[in-house]
N, C-alpha and C positions, 0 to 999 in steps of 0.2 A: 504494500500500500504506500503510495506516495504521500508525503507530508509537506506542508508548507508552514513557514513561519510568518507571523503577522504581529506587529507591535500594536497592541490594543490599549488605548488610553481610556481608563474608566474613572468616573468620579470616585473619590475615596469612600463615600458612603455606599455606593453601589458595589465597589470592590469588597468591602467588609461584609456586606449582606450576602453577596454571592459566595464568598469564602465560607461563611457560616453554613449556608445551605449545602454547599459541596461537602463540608465536613459531616454534616448531619446525614447526608446521603451516602457517606463513606466512599467518596470518589475525589479525584483531584479537581482543582478549579478548571484546568484545561478540559477535562472530560465533561464537566458540568456545562461549560460554555459551549462546547461542541454539541452537546445534546440539546441545550436550549435553542441554539441556532438552527439545528435540524428540525426541531418541533415547529419553530416559527416559519421556516421555509415550507414545511409540509402544509401548514395552514394557508399560507399565501398561494402556493401552487394549487391547492384545492379550490380556493376562491377564483383563481384564474380560469381553471377548467369549467367551473360552474358558470362563470360569465360567458365563456365561449359556447357552452351548451345553450344558454339563453339566446345568444345571437343567432346560432344555427336554427333554433326553433322558429325564429321570426322570418327566416328565408322561405320563399315559396317552394313547395314540394315539386321536385322534378322527377320525371320518369327516366332515370339514368339508363336502365336497360334498353328502352326504346331508342333513346338518343344514341347510345353506343352501337346498337345492333342495326339501326336503320329500320326501314319498313319492308325488308325482304320477307317473303313468306318462308315457312319452315322448309328445309331441304331434306332430301333423303339422307339418312344417317344421323339426323338430329335427335332421333328418338332415344329415350333412356332405356337401356336394356332391362328387361323384366327382372333378371337376377339382381340387378343393382337397386331396383325400386323396392324390393322386399327385404333388403338388408336392414337389420336393426341399427339404430344409432349407437354410439359407444355407451351412452348413459342407459339406454334400454338393454343393451347386452349385459351390462353390470347388474341391472335389476333382475334380469331373467336368469342369471347364472345360478346354477344349483350349488348349494353348499357342499363342500367335499365330504365324502363319507370317511369318518374316523374309525379306524380299526384298532382294536386293543389287542395287545399281544396275548396269546394263549398261555395260561399258567400251568 
């Protein structure tokens, strides 16, 4: 893991409080600051993606498949093979899987 050094200037009161909390959490001040920064960034990133989702919801719905495929009628060979249509999805396969039979050793 690559590490970087950064001179951080803190207010004395903030430094003392952070040191107390780090001691109480049984970690170094460096670990505490890294964790606090990671938590803050996670919240900000979550807000960013939430806003992006809202913006996307306001856009008009488009029919991407029709736009990409054009208006060509289906061609020979476009059909899905019957054997592929009847396959279970991975989650269905897990649900339908039978429990293994446990055999006990004869005494």
